[in-house]
VEXNUMAR-571483 format. One record per residue: chain; x, y, z of N, C-alpha, C in turn. Coordinates in steps of 0.1 Angstrom, whole numbers, plus 5000, padded with zeros to 4 digits. Atoms other than C-alpha are relative to their C-alpha. Layout:
N
["A" [X Y Z] [X Y Z] [X Y Z]]
...
//
This chain:
245
["A" [5007 4992 5011] [9537 4309 8292] [5011 5003 4989]]
["A" [4991 4997 5011] [9553 4312 8258] [5002 5015 4999]]
["A" [4997 4985 5002] [9570 4346 8250] [4991 5005 4989]]
["A" [5008 4996 5012] [9552 4347 8217] [4991 4989 4995]]
["A" [5009 5009 5006] [9522 4330 8203] [4994 5006 4987]]
["A" [5006 4995 5012] [9511 4334 8167] [4990 4989 4995]]
["A" [5011 5009 5003] [9478 4317 8157] [4993 5004 4988]]
["A" [5009 4999 5012] [9462 4313 8123] [5002 5014 4993]]
["A" [4998 4987 5006] [9478 4345 8109] [4999 4999 4985]]
["A" [5002 4999 5014] [9467 4353 8074] [5000 5014 4995]]
["A" [4999 4986 5005] [9474 4384 8053] [5000 5000 4985]]
["A" [5000 4998 5015] [9466 4395 8017] [5005 5013 4997]]
["A" [4997 4987 5005] [9481 4422 7997] [4994 5001 4986]]
["A" [5009 5001 5012] [9455 4429 7971] [4995 4986 4998]]
["A" [5005 5013 5003] [9447 4396 7955] [5010 4989 5004]]
["A" [4989 5010 4997] [9480 4380 7966] [5000 4997 5015]]
["A" [4999 5004 4986] [9481 4360 7998] [5014 4999 5004]]
["A" [4987 4999 4995] [9512 4368 8018] [5003 4989 5011]]
["A" [5000 5010 4989] [9505 4347 8049] [4988 4992 5000]]
["A" [5011 5010 5002] [9484 4316 8050] [4998 4991 5012]]
["A" [5003 5008 4988] [9471 4304 8083] [5012 4996 5008]]
["A" [4987 5003 4994] [9505 4307 8099] [4999 5000 5015]]
["A" [5000 5001 4985] [9510 4295 8135] [5013 4995 5005]]
["A" [4988 5005 4993] [9540 4290 8158] [5001 5007 5014]]
["A" [4998 4995 4987] [9551 4296 8194] [5015 5001 5002]]
["A" [4986 4998 4997] [9584 4309 8208] [5001 5000 5016]]
["A" [4998 5001 4985] [9595 4300 8244] [5009 5012 5005]]
["A" [4992 4989 4994] [9610 4326 8268] [5015 4995 5000]]
["A" [4986 5003 5000] [9648 4328 8264] [5004 4991 4989]]
["A" [4997 5009 5012] [9647 4309 8231] [5005 5009 4989]]
["A" [4997 4994 5013] [9664 4318 8199] [4993 4992 4989]]
["A" [5009 5007 5009] [9638 4309 8173] [5001 5006 4986]]
["A" [4998 4995 5014] [9644 4312 8135] [4989 4996 4991]]
["A" [5009 5002 5012] [9620 4316 8106] [5009 5000 4988]]
["A" [4991 5001 5012] [9638 4304 8075] [4992 4997 4988]]
["A" [5006 5003 5013] [9628 4303 8039] [5005 5009 4989]]
["A" [4995 4993 5011] [9634 4317 8005] [4994 5014 5000]]
["A" [5005 4986 5002] [9629 4354 7995] [4985 4999 4996]]
["A" [5014 4999 5003] [9592 4362 7994] [4991 4989 5007]]
["A" [5008 5011 4993] [9581 4333 8017] [4991 5006 5010]]
["A" [5009 4994 4990] [9565 4357 8042] [5007 5003 5013]]
["A" [4992 4998 4988] [9593 4360 8068] [4999 5015 5005]]
["A" [5000 4986 4995] [9595 4398 8069] [4986 5005 5003]]
["A" [5014 4996 4996] [9557 4403 8068] [4996 4995 5013]]
["A" [5003 5006 4987] [9554 4380 8098] [5007 5009 5011]]
["A" [4993 4993 4990] [9581 4399 8117] [4994 5014 5002]]
["A" [5005 4987 4999] [9567 4433 8109] [4986 5001 5006]]
["A" [5013 5001 4994] [9532 4422 8119] [5001 4999 5015]]
["A" [4997 5002 4986] [9545 4410 8153] [5005 5013 5006]]
["A" [4994 4987 4995] [9564 4443 8157] [4990 5011 5000]]
["A" [5011 4990 5000] [9531 4462 8153] [5001 5010 4988]]
["A" [4999 4991 5012] [9542 4478 8120] [4990 4997 4989]]
["A" [5010 5003 5009] [9516 4460 8100] [4988 4995 5008]]
["A" [5012 5004 4994] [9480 4454 8109] [4997 4985 4998]]
["A" [5005 5014 5002] [9466 4419 8116] [4987 5001 4992]]
["A" [5012 5002 5008] [9440 4410 8090] [4992 4989 5005]]
["A" [5007 5012 4995] [9432 4376 8104] [5009 4992 5008]]
["A" [4992 5007 4991] [9445 4356 8133] [5003 5007 5013]]
["A" [4997 4995 4987] [9459 4362 8167] [5015 5000 5003]]
["A" [4986 4999 4995] [9493 4374 8182] [5000 5004 5014]]
["A" [4999 4997 4985] [9502 4374 8219] [5015 5001 5003]]
["A" [4987 4998 4996] [9535 4388 8231] [5001 5001 5015]]
["A" [4999 5001 4985] [9542 4378 8268] [4987 5004 5006]]
["A" [5013 4998 4994] [9505 4378 8274] [4992 5012 4995]]
["A" [5006 4988 5005] [9498 4411 8256] [4995 4997 4986]]
["A" [5006 5003 5013] [9474 4406 8227] [5000 5012 4990]]
["A" [5001 4990 5011] [9476 4425 8194] [4987 4998 4993]]
["A" [4994 4987 4999] [9463 4448 8183] [4996 5008 5013]]
["A" [5005 4992 4989] [9446 4458 8216] [5011 5005 5009]]
["A" [4989 4996 4991] [9479 4460 8236] [5012 5004 4992]]
["A" [4988 4997 5009] [9501 4474 8208] [5010 5009 5008]]
["A" [4990 4991 4993] [9516 4501 8231] [5008 4992 5010]]
["A" [4993 5008 4991] [9525 4476 8257] [5011 4991 4993]]
["A" [4991 5009 5008] [9541 4453 8231] [5012 5008 4996]]
["A" [4989 4992 5005] [9562 4482 8217] [5010 5003 5011]]
["A" [4991 4997 4989] [9576 4488 8251] [5010 4989 5004]]
["A" [4992 5012 4995] [9590 4453 8256] [5007 4993 4988]]
["A" [4993 5006 5011] [9603 4445 8221] [5009 5010 4993]]
["A" [4991 4992 5008] [9630 4457 8198] [5000 4993 4986]]
["A" [5001 5006 5013] [9628 4453 8160] [5012 5006 4992]]
["A" [4989 4996 5009] [9658 4454 8136] [4997 4995 4986]]
["A" [5003 5004 5014] [9648 4455 8099] [5013 4996 4993]]
["A" [4988 5004 5008] [9671 4439 8073] [5007 5013 4994]]
["A" [4995 4989 5007] [9675 4473 8056] [5003 5012 5010]]
["A" [4998 4989 4991] [9681 4493 8088] [5013 5007 4998]]
["A" [4987 4992 5001] [9707 4521 8088] [5001 5009 5012]]
["A" [4998 4991 4989] [9722 4546 8112] [5003 5014 4994]]
["A" [4997 4987 5005] [9727 4583 8109] [5015 5001 4997]]
["A" [4986 5002 5004] [9760 4584 8090] [5009 5012 5004]]
["A" [4992 4988 4996] [9770 4619 8101] [5004 4999 5015]]
["A" [4996 5001 4986] [9772 4607 8137] [5011 4989 5002]]
["A" [4991 5010 4996] [9799 4587 8154] [4993 4988 5006]]
["A" [5007 5011 4995] [9790 4552 8165] [4995 5002 5014]]
["A" [5005 4998 4986] [9788 4561 8202] [4989 5011 5000]]
["A" [5011 4989 5000] [9768 4593 8194] [4987 4994 4995]]
["A" [5013 5006 5005] [9743 4572 8175] [4993 4992 5011]]
["A" [5006 5007 4989] [9738 4549 8205] [4995 5009 5011]]
["A" [5005 4990 4990] [9735 4579 8228] [4987 5006 4995]]
["A" [5012 4994 5006] [9709 4594 8204] [4988 4990 5002]]
["A" [5011 5009 4999] [9688 4562 8205] [4997 4998 5015]]
["A" [5003 5003 4986] [9692 4556 8243] [4992 5011 5006]]
["A" [5007 4988 4994] [9678 4591 8250] [4985 4998 4999]]
["A" [5014 5002 5002] [9644 4579 8238] [4994 4990 5010]]
["A" [5005 5011 4992] [9642 4551 8263] [5001 5002 5015]]
["A" [4999 4998 4986] [9652 4565 8297] [5005 5014 5003]]
["A" [4994 4988 4995] [9664 4594 8318] [5015 5001 4998]]
["A" [4986 4998 5004] [9699 4608 8311] [5009 4992 5010]]
["A" [4991 5007 4991] [9714 4593 8343] [5000 4985 4997]]
["A" [4999 5014 5003] [9705 4558 8331] [5004 4997 4985]]
["A" [4997 5001 5014] [9712 4564 8294] [5015 4995 4999]]
["A" [4985 5004 5001] [9750 4560 8301] [5001 4985 5001]]
["A" [4999 5014 4999] [9744 4524 8312] [4995 4993 4988]]
["A" [5005 5006 5013] [9724 4516 8281] [5010 5001 4989]]
["A" [4990 4998 5010] [9750 4531 8259] [5012 4991 5002]]
["A" [4988 5009 4997] [9778 4512 8276] [4997 4986 4996]]
["A" [5004 5013 5004] [9759 4480 8270] [5000 4999 4985]]
["A" [5000 5000 5014] [9754 4489 8234] [5014 4999 4994]]
["A" [4986 5000 5004] [9791 4496 8230] [5006 4986 5002]]
["A" [4994 5013 4997] [9800 4463 8246] [4994 4989 4990]]
["A" [5006 5009 5010] [9775 4444 8223] [5006 5001 4986]]
["A" [4995 4997 5014] [9787 4461 8191] [5015 4995 4999]]
["A" [4986 5005 5000] [9824 4452 8201] [5008 5006 4988]]
["A" [4993 4994 5011] [9838 4477 8177] [5014 5007 5004]]
["A" [4987 4994 4995] [9868 4488 8199] [5000 5015 4998]]
["A" [4999 4985 5002] [9880 4523 8192] [4992 5005 4989]]
["A" [5008 4995 5011] [9861 4524 8160] [4986 5005 5004]]
["A" [5013 4995 4995] [9830 4531 8181] [5000 5015 5000]]
["A" [4998 4985 4999] [9843 4567 8182] [5001 5006 4986]]
["A" [4999 4995 5013] [9845 4570 8144] [4986 5002 4994]]
["A" [5012 4997 5007] [9819 4583 8120] [4994 4988 4994]]
["A" [5007 5012 5005] [9793 4558 8109] [5003 4998 4985]]
["A" [4998 5001 5014] [9799 4566 8073] [5014 4995 4996]]
["A" [4988 5007 5003] [9834 4551 8076] [5000 4985 5003]]
["A" [5001 5014 4996] [9821 4517 8088] [4998 4991 4987]]
["A" [5003 5010 5009] [9821 4486 8067] [4986 4995 5002]]
["A" [5014 5006 4997] [9788 4467 8063] [5000 4992 5012]]
["A" [5000 5008 4988] [9798 4443 8090] [5001 5008 5012]]
["A" [4999 4991 4988] [9807 4471 8114] [4986 5007 5002]]
["A" [5013 4994 4999] [9774 4488 8106] [4990 4991 5007]]
["A" [5010 5010 4995] [9754 4456 8113] [5003 4998 5015]]
["A" [4997 5002 4986] [9772 4451 8146] [4996 5012 5009]]
["A" [5005 4988 4993] [9764 4487 8157] [4985 4999 5001]]
["A" [5014 5001 4999] [9728 4481 8148] [4995 4989 5009]]
["A" [5003 5011 4991] [9727 4448 8167] [5002 5005 5015]]
["A" [4998 4993 4987] [9741 4468 8197] [4988 5009 5003]]
["A" [5012 4991 4997] [9713 4493 8193] [4988 4992 5003]]
["A" [5013 5008 4998] [9686 4466 8191] [5000 4993 5013]]
["A" [4999 5008 4988] [9698 4447 8222] [5003 5008 5012]]
["A" [4994 4993 4988] [9712 4474 8245] [4989 5004 5010]]
["A" [5010 4996 4990] [9678 4483 8260] [4994 4987 5007]]
["A" [5005 5013 4994] [9673 4446 8271] [4986 4998 4997]]
["A" [5014 5002 5003] [9640 4441 8253] [4997 4985 5004]]
["A" [5004 5014 4997] [9621 4410 8264] [4998 4992 4987]]
["A" [5000 5007 5013] [9616 4401 8227] [5008 5008 4990]]
["A" [4992 4994 5010] [9642 4410 8201] [4996 4993 4987]]
["A" [5004 5004 5013] [9630 4407 8165] [5010 5004 4990]]
["A" [4989 4997 5009] [9659 4405 8140] [4998 4995 4986]]
["A" [5002 5004 5013] [9653 4404 8103] [5013 4999 4993]]
["A" [4987 5003 5007] [9683 4388 8085] [5012 5007 5007]]
["A" [4989 4993 4993] [9708 4398 8112] [5014 4998 4994]]
["A" [4987 5003 5006] [9737 4383 8093] [5001 5003 4985]]
["A" [5000 4998 5014] [9728 4395 8059] [5012 5007 4995]]
["A" [4989 4994 5006] [9758 4402 8038] [5013 5000 5008]]
["A" [4988 4999 4991] [9783 4397 8066] [5010 4989 4996]]
["A" [4990 5010 5002] [9816 4379 8062] [5000 4990 5012]]
["A" [5001 5011 4990] [9824 4348 8083] [5003 5005 5014]]
["A" [4996 4995 4987] [9841 4367 8111] [4989 5009 5007]]
["A" [5010 4992 4995] [9814 4393 8115] [4987 4992 5003]]
["A" [5012 5009 4998] [9786 4367 8112] [5002 4992 5013]]
["A" [4997 5008 4988] [9803 4346 8139] [4998 5009 5012]]
["A" [5001 4991 4989] [9805 4376 8162] [4985 5004 5003]]
["A" [5014 4997 4998] [9768 4385 8157] [4993 4988 5005]]
["A" [5006 5012 4995] [9758 4349 8163] [5003 4998 5015]]
["A" [4997 5001 4986] [9777 4349 8196] [4992 5010 5008]]
["A" [5008 4990 4993] [9760 4381 8207] [4986 4996 5002]]
["A" [5014 5004 5000] [9726 4368 8199] [4998 4988 5010]]
["A" [5000 5012 4991] [9732 4335 8217] [5002 5004 5015]]
["A" [4997 4996 4986] [9746 4353 8248] [4988 5008 5005]]
["A" [5012 4993 4996] [9715 4376 8249] [4989 4990 5004]]
["A" [5010 5010 4996] [9693 4345 8250] [5003 4994 5013]]
["A" [4995 5006 4987] [9714 4330 8278] [4996 5009 5012]]
["A" [5003 4990 4989] [9707 4362 8298] [4985 5002 5001]]
["A" [5014 4999 4998] [9670 4357 8294] [4991 5007 4989]]
["A" [5007 4993 5011] [9661 4376 8262] [4994 4990 4990]]
["A" [5005 5009 5010] [9638 4359 8237] [5003 5007 4986]]
["A" [4996 4995 5013] [9650 4363 8201] [4992 4992 4989]]
["A" [5007 5005 5013] [9629 4358 8169] [5008 5006 4989]]
["A" [4993 4995 5011] [9649 4361 8138] [4996 4993 4987]]
["A" [5003 5006 5013] [9645 4354 8101] [5013 5000 4992]]
["A" [4989 5001 5009] [9670 4343 8075] [4997 4991 4989]]
["A" [5000 5010 5010] [9674 4326 8042] [5014 4993 5000]]
["A" [4988 5007 4998] [9709 4315 8053] [4998 4989 5010]]
["A" [5004 5011 4992] [9701 4281 8066] [5011 4995 5009]]
["A" [4988 5004 4991] [9736 4273 8079] [5001 5008 5012]]
["A" [5000 4991 4988] [9736 4304 8101] [4989 4997 5010]]
["A" [5011 5002 4991] [9702 4296 8115] [5002 4987 5007]]
["A" [4997 5013 4993] [9712 4260 8122] [5010 5001 5011]]
["A" [4990 4998 4989] [9742 4272 8142] [4994 5009 5011]]
["A" [5004 4989 4990] [9723 4300 8160] [4988 4996 5008]]
["A" [5013 5001 4994] [9688 4288 8168] [4998 4987 5008]]
["A" [5004 5012 4992] [9673 4265 8195] [4990 4992 4992]]
["A" [5010 5006 5009] [9643 4258 8172] [4998 5009 4988]]
["A" [5002 4993 5012] [9634 4268 8137] [4986 4996 4994]]
["A" [5012 5003 5008] [9603 4269 8115] [5003 5004 4986]]
["A" [4998 4998 5015] [9605 4265 8077] [4987 5006 4995]]
["A" [5012 4994 5005] [9581 4289 8060] [5001 5000 4985]]
["A" [5001 5000 5014] [9570 4286 8024] [4986 5003 4996]]
["A" [5014 4996 5005] [9541 4303 8006] [4992 5005 5011]]
["A" [5007 4994 4989] [9532 4321 8038] [4995 4991 5011]]
["A" [5005 5009 4989] [9527 4290 8060] [5012 4992 5005]]
["A" [4990 5008 4994] [9548 4269 8083] [4999 4986 4994]]
["A" [5000 5014 5006] [9558 4236 8065] [5007 4990 5008]]
["A" [4993 5010 4991] [9580 4221 8092] [5006 5009 5012]]
["A" [4994 4993 4988] [9593 4231 8127] [5006 4990 5010]]
["A" [4993 5009 4990] [9615 4217 8154] [5014 5005 5003]]
["A" [4986 4997 4998] [9650 4217 8167] [5008 4996 4987]]
["A" [4992 5004 5012] [9677 4216 8139] [5003 4985 5000]]
["A" [4997 5014 5000] [9687 4181 8150] [4988 4991 4998]]
["A" [5012 5008 5002] [9652 4168 8152] [4995 5000 4986]]
["A" [5004 4999 5014] [9644 4181 8117] [5010 4992 4991]]
["A" [4991 5008 5008] [9676 4165 8103] [4998 4985 5002]]
["A" [5003 5015 4998] [9668 4132 8119] [4987 4996 4993]]
["A" [5013 5004 5006] [9632 4133 8107] [5000 4999 4985]]
["A" [4999 5000 5015] [9641 4140 8071] [5012 4993 4995]]
["A" [4988 5008 5004] [9673 4119 8071] [5009 5009 4992]]
["A" [4993 4990 5007] [9692 4150 8061] [5013 5004 5008]]
["A" [4987 4996 4993] [9728 4162 8069] [5000 5015 5004]]
["A" [5001 4986 4996] [9718 4199 8071] [4986 5005 4997]]
["A" [5013 4994 5001] [9688 4222 8072] [4996 5004 4986]]
["A" [5003 4997 5014] [9691 4232 8036] [4994 4987 4993]]
["A" [5006 5012 5006] [9685 4195 8027] [4987 4997 5006]]
["A" [5013 5002 4994] [9656 4194 8051] [4990 5009 4993]]
["A" [5009 4991 5007] [9641 4224 8034] [4996 4995 4986]]
["A" [5002 5006 5013] [9645 4208 8000] [4991 4988 5000]]
["A" [5008 5012 4999] [9630 4176 8012] [4986 5003 5004]]
["A" [5014 4996 4996] [9600 4193 8028] [4992 5005 4988]]
["A" [5007 4995 5011] [9592 4212 7997] [4997 4990 4989]]
["A" [5003 5011 5010] [9595 4182 7974] [4989 4991 5004]]
["A" [5011 5008 4995] [9572 4163 7997] [4987 5007 5002]]
["A" [5012 4992 4999] [9548 4192 8000] [4991 4996 5012]]
["A" [5007 5004 4988] [9538 4181 8035] [5002 5010 5011]]
["A" [4999 4991 4988] [9531 4201 8067] [5004 4992 5012]]
["A" [4996 5007 4988] [9549 4190 8098] [5004 5009 5011]]
["A" [4996 4992 4989] [9554 4203 8133] [5006 4993 5011]]
["A" [4994 5007 4988] [9572 4196 8166] [4996 5007 5012]]
//
């Protein structure tokens, strides 16, 4: 059974169509990337799956739980990290993780969750410093720790490497791939096609609210005779064809 099934998802905002009959599946333990330019529909898709936006047309199933009927069950098994997420800046990094962990379990288990978040964030002694002293890369690593420390069955990450330097982006990539190896399913979005190519098992290219191509990075490069996913994306748009794998 796929971890996530999205079928014929369409959504309008006023007269503007944001999603256009969008369909894809994500396997359990897979890192799956939605890539496309700004305004392509990536964030709207993720927010709808995360139950933050209502389904207007189409179907979504998360590990067998159908939306919107089983929204409460879905919220218990997923974690969502928005691109513009932040942390309480007056808290220290560890205190922030402790604050979040308190919502998920009893106090005697919260320590285990926090320890996992500290390990994922990998901030060393800086985990004990105030959040308002963190660089953007450190902040993002703290938030990745927060998103993954509860061991969600599905982690939804919107632009996880947005604005990060090479070293921090590489560390976040390592953490995400390790989480998948441990059985977590990861759905992420990005407009950074190189990062997605390095990070994801499969990807789907989204344009104009619909999937225009999907498959493994290597299969897509082979299919479109391209050296990288950026060239694949350019080729797909210039050909204006829909393709799947």
